[in-house]
C-alpha positions in Angstrom: 0.0 0.0 0.0 1.2 3.5 -0.8 2.1 6.1 1.8 0.2 9.0 0.2 -1.5 11.5 2.4 -5.2 11.3 2.7 -6.6 14.5 4.2 -10.0 14.9 5.9 -12.7 15.4 3.3 -13.3 19.0 2.1 -16.5 20.3 3.8 -18.2 21.2 0.5 -17.4 17.8 -1.0 -18.8 16.2 2.1 -21.9 18.3 2.0 -22.6 17.7 -1.7 -22.0 14.0 -1.2 -24.4 13.9 1.7 -27.2 15.8 -0.1 -26.9 13.5 -3.1 -27.1 10.5 -0.7 -30.2 11.9 0.9 -31.8 13.0 -2.4 -31.2 9.5 -3.8 -31.9 7.4 -0.7 -35.1 5.6 -1.9 -34.0 5.3 -5.4 -30.6 3.9 -4.5 -32.1 1.5 -2.0 -34.4 0.1 -4.7 -31.5 -0.2 -7.1 -29.4 -2.1 -4.6 -32.3 -4.5 -3.9 -32.7 -5.2 -7.6 -29.0 -5.9 -8.0 -28.9 -8.1 -5.0 -31.9 -10.0 -6.5 -30.1 -10.4 -9.8 -27.2 -11.8 -7.8 -29.4 -14.3 -6.0 -30.8 -15.5 -9.4 -27.2 -16.3 -10.4 -24.4 -14.3 -11.8 -23.0 -17.1 -14.0 -23.7 -20.2 -16.1 -24.7 -22.3 -13.0 -28.2 -21.1 -13.4 -28.5 -22.2 -17.0 -30.1 -25.4 -18.2 -28.0 -28.0 -19.9 -29.4 -26.9 -23.3 -28.7 -23.3 -22.5 -25.2 -24.1 -21.5 -24.5 -26.3 -24.5 -25.5 -23.4 -26.8 -23.3 -21.1 -24.8 -20.1 -23.1 -25.3 -20.8 -24.9 -28.6 -18.1 -22.9 -30.4 -15.4 -23.3 -27.7 -12.4 -25.6 -27.9 -12.4 -28.8 -25.8 -10.3 -27.3 -23.0 -12.6 -24.3 -22.7 -15.7 -26.6 -22.7 -14.3 -28.6 -19.9 -13.7 -25.4 -17.9 -17.2 -24.1 -18.6 -18.8 -27.3 -17.6 -17.2 -26.9 -14.2 -18.6 -24.2 -12.0 -15.5 -23.3 -10.0 -13.7 -21.1 -12.5 -14.6 -17.7 -13.8 -15.8 -16.9 -17.3 -15.4 -13.3 -18.4 -17.6 -11.6 -20.9 -15.8 -9.2 -23.3 -17.8 -6.2 -24.6 -15.8 -4.3 -27.2 -16.3 -1.1 -29.2 -13.7 -2.2 -31.7 -13.8 -1.0 -35.3 -10.9 -0.2 -37.6 -12.2 3.1 -38.9 -12.1 4.8 -35.5 -8.5 5.4 -34.4 -9.2 5.3 -30.7 -10.8 1.8 -31.0 -8.7 0.2 -33.7 -6.2 -1.0 -31.1 -8.9 -3.2 -29.5 -8.7 -5.6 -32.5 -6.1 -7.7 -30.7 -7.4 -7.3 -27.1 -9.8 -10.3 -27.1 -7.0 -12.8 -27.8 -4.8 -11.2 -25.2 -7.6 -11.4 -22.7 -8.5 -15.0 -23.6 -4.8 -16.0 -23.2 -4.5 -14.4 -19.8 -7.7 -16.0 -18.7 -6.5 -19.5 -19.8 -3.3 -18.9 -17.9 -5.4 -18.3 -14.8 -7.4 -21.5 -15.3 -10.4 -19.5 -16.4 -12.1 -18.6 -19.7 -13.2 -15.4 -21.5 -15.7 -15.1 -24.3 -16.5 -12.3 -26.7 -20.0 -11.4 -25.5 -20.7 -8.7 -28.0 -19.7 -5.7 -30.0 -21.2 -2.2 -29.6 -21.2 0.6 -32.2 -18.6 3.3 -31.9 -19.0 6.4 -33.9 -16.5 9.2 -34.2 -17.6 12.8 -33.6 -14.5 13.9 -35.4 -15.7 12.2 -38.6 -19.4 13.3 -38.3 -18.7 16.8 -37.0 -21.0 19.2 -38.9 -22.5 16.3 -40.8 -26.0 14.7 -40.6 -24.5 11.7 -38.8 -23.6 13.8 -35.8 -27.4 13.9 -35.0 -27.1 10.2 -34.1 -24.1 10.8 -31.8 -25.7 11.5 -28.4 -28.3 8.8 -28.9 -25.6 6.3 -29.7 -24.8 6.3 -26.0 -28.1 4.7 -25.2 -27.8 2.3 -28.2 -24.5 1.2 -26.8 -26.0 0.6 -23.4 -28.8 -1.5 -25.0 -26.3 -3.4 -27.2 -24.2 -4.2 -24.1 -27.3 -5.5 -22.4 -28.0 -7.8 -25.3 -24.4 -9.1 -25.1 -24.6 -9.8 -21.4 -28.1 -11.1 -21.4 -26.9 -14.7 -21.9 -25.9 -14.8 -18.2 -22.8 -16.9 -19.0 -20.5 -14.6 -17.2 -19.0 -14.0 -13.8 -17.6 -10.6 -14.7 -17.4 -8.2 -17.7 -14.5 -6.4 -19.3 -15.6 -3.2 -21.1 -13.4 -2.1 -24.0 -14.1 1.5 -25.0 -12.6 4.9 -25.0 -14.5 7.7 -26.8 -17.2 10.1 -26.3 -20.5 8.3 -26.0 -19.0 4.8 -25.8 -17.7 4.8 -22.2 -20.9 6.4 -20.8 -23.0 3.9 -22.6 -20.9 1.0 -21.3 -21.1 2.4 -17.8 -24.9 2.7 -18.0 -25.1 -1.0 -19.0 -22.5 -2.0 -16.3 -24.8 -0.3 -13.7 -27.8 -2.3 -14.9 -25.7 -5.5 -14.7 -24.4 -4.2 -11.4 -24.3 -7.7 -9.9 -21.3 -8.4 -12.2 -17.8 -7.2 -11.4 -16.8 -4.7 -14.0 -13.3 -3.8 -15.4 -12.9 -1.0 -17.9 -10.0 -1.6 -20.2 -8.7 1.4 -22.2 -6.5 1.5 -25.3 -4.6 4.8 -24.8 -3.9 7.9 -26.8 -2.0 8.1 -30.1 1.5 9.7 -29.9 1.7 13.4 -30.1 1.4 15.0 -33.6 1.1 18.6 -34.8 1.0 21.0 -31.9 -2.5 22.1 -31.0 -1.8 25.8 -31.3 -0.7 25.3 -34.9 -3.7 23.2 -35.7 -6.0 25.9 -34.3 -4.1 28.5 -36.3 -4.6 26.7 -39.6 -8.3 26.1 -38.9 -8.9 29.8 -38.3 -6.9 30.7 -41.5 -9.0 28.3 -43.5 -12.2 29.9 -42.0 -11.0 33.3 -43.2 -10.2 31.9 -46.6 -6.4 32.6 -46.2 -5.3 29.0 -46.8 -6.8 26.3 -48.9 -8.3 22.9 -48.2 -5.0 21.1 -49.0 -3.3 23.0 -46.2 -6.1 22.3 -43.8 -6.2 18.6 -44.6 -2.4 18.3 -44.2 -2.7 20.0 -40.7 -5.5 17.7 -39.6 -3.7 14.6 -40.9 -0.6 15.6 -38.9 -2.8 16.0 -35.8 -4.8 12.8 -36.1 -2.2 10.4 -37.5 -2.2 6.9 -36.0 -4.1 4.4 -33.9 -5.1 5.7 -30.5 -7.3 8.4 -28.9 -7.1 12.0 -30.1 -4.6 13.7 -27.9 -6.5 16.9 -27.0 -8.5 16.9 -23.7 -12.0 16.3 -24.9 -14.7 13.9 -23.9 -12.7 10.8 -24.8 -9.8 11.5 -22.5 -12.2 12.9 -19.9 -13.8 9.5 -19.9 -10.6 7.8 -19.2 -9.7 10.1 -16.3 -13.1 9.7 -14.7 -13.0 5.9 -15.0 -9.7 5.9 -13.1 -11.0 8.4 -10.5 -14.0 6.1 -9.9 -11.6 3.1 -9.5 -12.9 1.3 -12.6 -9.4 1.3 -14.2 -6.2 -0.1 -12.9 -4.0 2.7 -11.5 -2.1 4.7 -14.1 -3.6 2.8 -17.1 -5.6 5.5 -18.7 -3.0 7.2 -20.9 -0.5 4.5 -21.9 0.0 4.6 -25.6 -1.4 1.6 -27.7 0.9 -0.9 -29.3 3.4 -0.8 -26.4 4.6 -3.6 -24.2 3.2 -1.8 -21.2 -0.2 -1.5 -22.8 -0.4 -5.2 -23.5 0.9 -6.1 -20.0 -1.8 -3.9 -18.5 -4.5 -5.6 -20.5 -3.3 -9.0 -19.3 -3.2 -7.8 -15.7 -6.7 -6.3 -16.0 -7.9 -9.7 -17.1 -6.2 -11.4 -14.1 -7.6 -8.8 -11.7 -11.1 -9.2 -13.1 -10.9 -12.9 -12.4 -9.8 -12.2 -8.8 -12.8 -9.9 -8.4 -15.3 -12.6 -9.2 -17.0 -15.0 -6.8 -14.9 -18.0 -8.1 -11.8 -15.7 -7.8 -12.5 -15.3 -4.1 -12.9 -11.5 -3.8 -16.3 -10.7 -5.2 -16.5 -7.0 -6.1 -19.7 -6.3 -8.0 -20.2 -3.0 -9.7 -23.2 -2.0 -7.6 -21.2 -2.3 -4.4 -18.3 -0.4 -5.8 -20.0 2.6 -7.5 -22.1 4.8 -5.2 -22.5 8.6 -4.6 -18.9 8.9 -3.4 -17.5 7.5 -6.7 -19.9 9.8 -8.7 -18.7 12.8 -6.7 -15.1 11.7 -7.4 -15.8 11.7 -11.1 -17.2 15.2 -11.0 -14.2 16.5 -9.0 -11.8 14.8 -11.4 -13.6 16.3 -14.3 -13.5 19.8 -12.8 -9.9 19.7 -11.6 -8.8 18.6 -15.1 -10.9 21.1 -17.1 -12.8 18.2 -18.8 -15.6 17.9 -21.2 -18.9 19.7 -20.7 -20.6 16.7 -22.3 -20.2 15.0 -18.9 -22.7 17.5 -17.4 -25.2 15.3 -19.2 -23.4 11.9 -19.3 -22.6 11.8 -15.6 -26.2 12.5 -14.7 -27.4 9.7 -16.9 -24.6 7.4 -15.6 -25.5 8.2 -12.0 -29.2 7.6 -12.7 -28.4 4.1 -14.0 -26.9 3.4 -10.6 -29.9 4.8 -8.7 -28.2 8.1 -7.9 -29.7 11.6 -8.6 -27.1 14.1 -9.7 -27.8 17.6 -10.9 -26.2 20.7 -12.3 -26.1 22.5 -9.0 -23.9 19.7 -7.7 -21.4 20.5 -10.4 -21.5 24.2 -9.7 -20.9 23.8 -5.9 -18.1 21.3 -6.4 -16.5 23.6 -9.1 -16.4 26.4 -6.5 -14.0 24.4 -4.3 -12.1 22.4 -6.9 -8.9 24.1 -8.2 -7.9 23.8 -11.9 -4.7 21.6 -12.0 -4.3 20.7 -15.7 -3.6 22.7 -18.8 -4.2 20.4 -21.7 -5.7 21.6 -25.0 -8.2 23.3 -25.3 -7.3 24.7 -21.9 -3.7 25.1 -22.8 -1.3 24.1 -25.6 0.0 20.7 -24.2 -1.7 17.4 -25.1 -2.5 14.4 -23.0 0.9 12.8 -23.6 2.5 15.8 -22.0 0.2 15.4 -19.0 1.2 11.8 -18.7 4.9 12.7 -18.8 4.5 15.5 -16.3 3.3 13.1 -13.6 -0.1 12.0 -15.0 -2.8 10.5 -12.9 -0.7 9.4 -10.0 0.3 13.1 -9.3 -3.2 14.3 -9.8 -4.5 11.7 -7.3 -1.8 12.7 -4.8 -2.9 16.4 -5.0 -6.6 15.8 -4.9 -6.4 13.2 -2.1 -4.0 15.3 -0.2 -6.5 18.2 -0.3 -9.4 16.1 0.8 -11.2 16.6 -2.5 -11.7 12.9 -3.3 -13.3 10.1 -1.4 -10.2 7.9 -0.9 -12.2 5.2 0.9 -14.1 3.9 -2.2 -13.4 0.3 -3.3 -11.7 -0.2 -6.6 -11.1 -2.9 -9.2 -7.5 -2.9 -8.1 -8.5 -4.7 -4.9 -7.7 -1.6 -2.7 -9.2 1.7 -1.9 -8.4 4.8 -4.0 -5.3 5.8 -2.0 -3.4 3.2 -3.9 -3.9 5.2 -7.1 -1.0 7.5 -6.3 1.0 4.6 -7.7 1.9 4.1 -11.4 2.8 1.0 -13.3 6.2 -0.2 -14.4 7.5 -3.3 -16.2 9.9 -5.6 -14.4 10.9 -8.8 -16.1 7.9 -8.4 -18.4 5.4 -8.1 -15.5 3.5 -5.1 -14.2 4.4 -3.7 -10.8 3.3 -0.5 -9.2 5.5 2.1 -7.5 4.7 5.5 -6.0 4.4 8.2 -8.7 6.3 11.5 -8.6 5.7 13.8 -5.7 6.5 16.9 -7.8 5.1 17.9 -11.1 7.7 17.4 -13.9 6.1 20.3 -15.9 4.3 22.9 -13.9 3.0 24.5 -17.1 0.9 21.4 -17.7 0.2 19.9 -14.3 0.1 22.0 -11.1 -0.6 21.7 -7.4 -3.6 22.6 -5.2 -1.3 25.1 -3.5 -0.6 26.8 -6.8 -3.4 26.0 -9.2 -4.0 27.5 -12.7 -7.3 28.8 -11.3 -8.9 28.6 -7.9 -12.1 26.9 -9.3 -13.0 24.2 -11.8 -14.2 26.6 -14.4 -17.7 25.1 -14.9 -20.8 27.1 -14.0 -24.5 26.7 -14.3 -26.1 29.6 -16.2 -29.5 30.8 -15.0 -31.9 33.5 -16.1 -35.0 34.1 -18.2 -33.5 32.1 -21.1 -33.5 28.9 -19.0 -30.6 26.9 -17.5 -27.4 25.9 -19.2 -23.7 25.2 -18.5 -20.6 27.1 -19.4 -17.0 26.1 -19.3 -14.7 29.0 -18.8 -11.3 27.3 -18.1 -10.1 28.4 -21.6 -12.0 31.7 -21.6 -9.9 34.7 -20.5 -11.4 37.1 -17.9 -12.0 39.9 -20.4 -14.2 37.7 -22.5 -16.4 36.3 -19.7 -19.1 39.0 -19.8 -20.8 39.8 -23.1 -23.8 42.0 -23.6 -24.8 42.4 -27.3 -27.6 41.9 -29.8 -28.4 38.4 -30.8 -28.2 36.8 -34.2 -30.4 33.8 -34.4 -29.8 30.6 -36.4 -31.7 27.4 -36.6 -29.1 25.5 -38.5 -25.4 25.7 -37.8 -24.7 25.7 -41.6 -26.4 29.1 -41.9 -23.7 30.8 -39.8 -21.0 30.3 -42.5 -22.8 32.4 -45.0 -23.5 35.1 -42.4 -19.8 35.2 -41.4 -18.6 35.4 -45.0 -21.0 38.2 -45.8 -19.7 40.3 -42.9 -23.0 40.3 -41.1 -21.3 39.1 -37.9 -18.5 41.7 -37.9 -19.8 43.3 -34.7 -20.4 42.6 -31.1 -22.8 39.7 -31.2 -24.3 36.8 -29.3 -24.9 34.0 -31.7 -27.9 31.9 -30.8 -28.3 28.5 -32.4 -31.6 27.0 -31.4 -33.6 23.9 -32.1 -30.5 21.8 -31.5 -31.7 19.9 -28.4 -32.2 16.2 -28.1 -35.9 16.3 -29.0 -35.3 18.5 -32.0 -32.4 16.7 -33.8 -30.5 14.6 -31.3 -28.4 17.5 -29.9 -25.4 17.5 -32.3 -22.1 19.1 -31.4 -21.6 22.5 -33.0 -17.8 22.7 -33.4 -18.3 23.9 -37.0 -19.0 27.3 -35.3 -15.7 27.4 -33.3 -13.3 28.8 -36.0 -15.8 31.5 -37.0 -16.4 32.6 -33.5 -12.7 32.5 -32.7 -12.0 34.8 -35.7 -14.6 37.3 -34.6 -13.2 37.4 -31.1 -9.7 37.9 -32.5 -10.9 40.8 -34.5 -11.8 42.5 -31.2 -15.5 42.0 -31.1 -17.4 40.8 -28.0 -18.7 37.4 -29.0 -20.6 34.6 -27.3 -22.6 31.5 -28.2 -25.9 30.4 -26.7 -27.5 27.1 -27.8 -29.6 24.2 -26.7 -27.0 22.0 -28.6 -23.6 20.9 -27.5 -20.0 22.0 -27.9 -18.4 19.2 -25.8 -14.8 18.9 -24.7 -13.3 21.1 -27.4 -15.2 24.2 -26.3 -12.5 26.8 -26.0 -11.8 30.5 -25.8 -15.2 31.9 -26.8 -17.8 31.9 -24.0 -20.6 29.4 -24.8 -23.7 28.7 -22.7 -24.7 25.3 -23.9 -27.2 22.6 -23.2 -29.9 25.3 -22.6 -32.8 23.7 -20.9 -35.7 23.5 -21.7 -34.7 23.3 -25.3 -36.5 25.5 -27.9 -38.6 22.6 -29.2 -39.8 21.8 -25.7 -41.2 25.2 -24.9 -37.8 26.7 -23.9 -37.4 30.5 -23.8 -34.8 30.4 -26.5 -37.8 30.1 -28.8 -38.9 33.6 -27.6 -35.8 35.4 -28.8 -35.9 37.6 -31.9 -33.0 38.9 -33.9 -31.6 42.1 -32.4 -32.7 41.4 -28.8 -30.1 42.4 -26.3 -28.8 39.5 -24.2 -26.3 39.6 -21.3 -24.1 36.6 -20.6 -22.1 36.9 -17.4 -20.1 33.8 -16.9 -18.7 35.1 -13.6 -22.1 35.6 -12.0 -23.7 32.6 -13.8 -26.5 34.6 -15.3 -28.0 34.7 -18.8 -30.8 37.1 -19.6 -32.6 38.6 -22.5 -32.9 42.4 -21.8 -36.5 42.5 -22.9 -39.4 44.2 -21.1 -41.0 41.5 -18.9 -44.5 42.3 -20.2 -43.3 42.0 -23.8 -41.4 38.9 -23.0 -44.3 37.3 -21.4 -46.6 38.0 -24.3 -44.2 36.7 -27.0 -45.1 33.5 -28.9 -42.7 30.7 -29.2 -41.0 30.4 -32.6 -41.6 27.2 -34.5 -38.5 25.6 -36.0 -38.4 23.9 -39.4 -37.1 20.5 -38.5 -38.1 18.3 -41.3 -34.6 18.3 -42.9 -33.1 17.0 -39.6 -35.2 13.8 -39.5 -34.6 11.9 -42.7 -31.4 10.6 -44.3 -28.3 8.7 -43.0 -30.4 6.7 -40.6 -31.9 9.6 -38.8 -35.5 8.3 -39.5 -34.6 5.3 -37.4 -34.2 7.5 -34.3 -37.6 9.2 -34.3 -38.6 7.3 -31.2 -35.5 8.4 -29.4 -36.3 12.0 -30.2 -39.7 11.6 -28.7 -38.5 9.9 -25.6 -35.4 12.1 -25.0 -35.2 13.8 -21.6 -33.9 17.3 -21.0 -30.2 18.0 -21.0 -30.2 18.6 -17.3 -31.8 15.2 -16.8 -29.1 13.5 -18.9 -30.7 13.7 -22.3 -31.3 10.0 -22.3 -34.2 7.9 -23.5 -34.5 5.4 -20.6 -36.4 7.6 -18.1 -35.4 7.8 -14.5 -35.0 4.1 -13.8 -35.8 3.5 -10.1 -37.0 7.1 -9.8 -39.7 6.6 -12.3 -40.8 3.3 -10.7 -41.0 5.0 -7.3 -43.0 7.8 -8.7 -45.5 5.4 -10.3 -45.8 3.7 -7.0 -46.8 7.0 -5.5 -49.1 7.8 -8.4 -47.2 10.8 -9.6 -44.7 11.8 -12.4 -41.2 12.2 -11.2 -39.5 15.5 -11.9 -35.7 15.7 -11.5 -34.3 18.1 -8.9 -34.0 21.6 -10.5 
């Protein structure tokens, strides 16, 4: 065990954890009863009939069949997001054989239980396919459930990295919470073109100063090999949060693919997953590992690192799957006491490999645990509590061992301390006012750009903005409003197509901001953007009341967002009706009409499953559940 300091819990972290616990008490209790009942019915093949079991191992070799006939060894289910188009998931091609070999060496077995879809927001950005992206999270959860429904397994290994994939896998892991879960990452690609240069080329292209050839060359030098994109967006935020919740092995999140260490960590993850099963002797089911403490840890880790705003929705949906009610006010209160400790693009110029080299997760754990900002007492897949995560892995004679990580940052421009943070708070704020509620990430927004009061220019399709920019119509102080972009309207696509144009306007000296019921995700940067506005315009949200030229004041410091319109006039205004037909057909979008109808608000997680136990409890009481506001 490590010798890291573990300070008393920060009072705000303790208070937020307690109110989540109290808010979720009935819901969480019902969830735990259901998971315990699933466990009683059997977590492995011993509950199957002979015919069931014969089907389950028909394709196995004789040795594996003999193991599966016996009930005293573990059988692991592999759920993988592998595809060879998506760079982050291409390395998973070889993982199943590595896992099966490691399981055999332990006298156990592993079976590929199922694949899940993995789409790339980088490929679909600004394209119709992006409108399927958010809903793919829930498809992944359902596909995982199908894979695990055969009940052949004593534990599950979840192979995923990117934006919606890990949240979807987590949601499914929570609903199969009687199974031990091990999340197995693939790691980031090596560093390519510096992020500052990439951003510069993008803005030059937006201004028409370089051609498409130069843009494509820059993008190709940035995204150039197998592995996760190296900026700190949703994908790498996923990995950090999984480790902070104790669902990864210590120090495993940001090891590059194709290395000896990466393969050794995958073997060790398999071995440890077997040890965590009932046959392995140290049964650690997901539902006993992940509670409100782990969820709070994930929020704190996200805030301290300047992570993706997508997780203000994903974490709410993930928590709900485990019977826990999390809300945006929890994010705001934790942000107020969580210092900013990382500067990784878009919050700085370094990439995730620089963070790893500067001390990485072990140093981040040391700082957050030492300041009492994490619950160090949560159980982990490593077989310890979280205090062991100040260690990092090393190879000795081909085997993984863990030693204490660095006690000092090796690059204070990338990774700093609680005593000397880059900012005193986590840089995430809930925005409130007569335009509804949203979230804003200000970790990359300089102080002089955090308050904008200007006339609005309204768009109902992100593609319309390009023409307005090129015509010069936006060469002024302006708050760009892009509405009818919520989950019910069109699946809530990311709007990164707007980023270069907004950046150019700000660089020209104008006061600029974005307000939308859509998403900007982990790459939201230097322009203030109040996103995920709820209720969305299609759902009666006040964004539908805005008219071109209305004055809006966005104050990221105060957390306020208001239309400066006479209250009587505002109250009498009719809601605009969006033209949405072109969003709903083509590239499979028609298949998701049911999802659009079922989608919950952004502040409720933007999912299609409802509130799980919360809905059931409300029905028992004869009322409709409404999420804490």
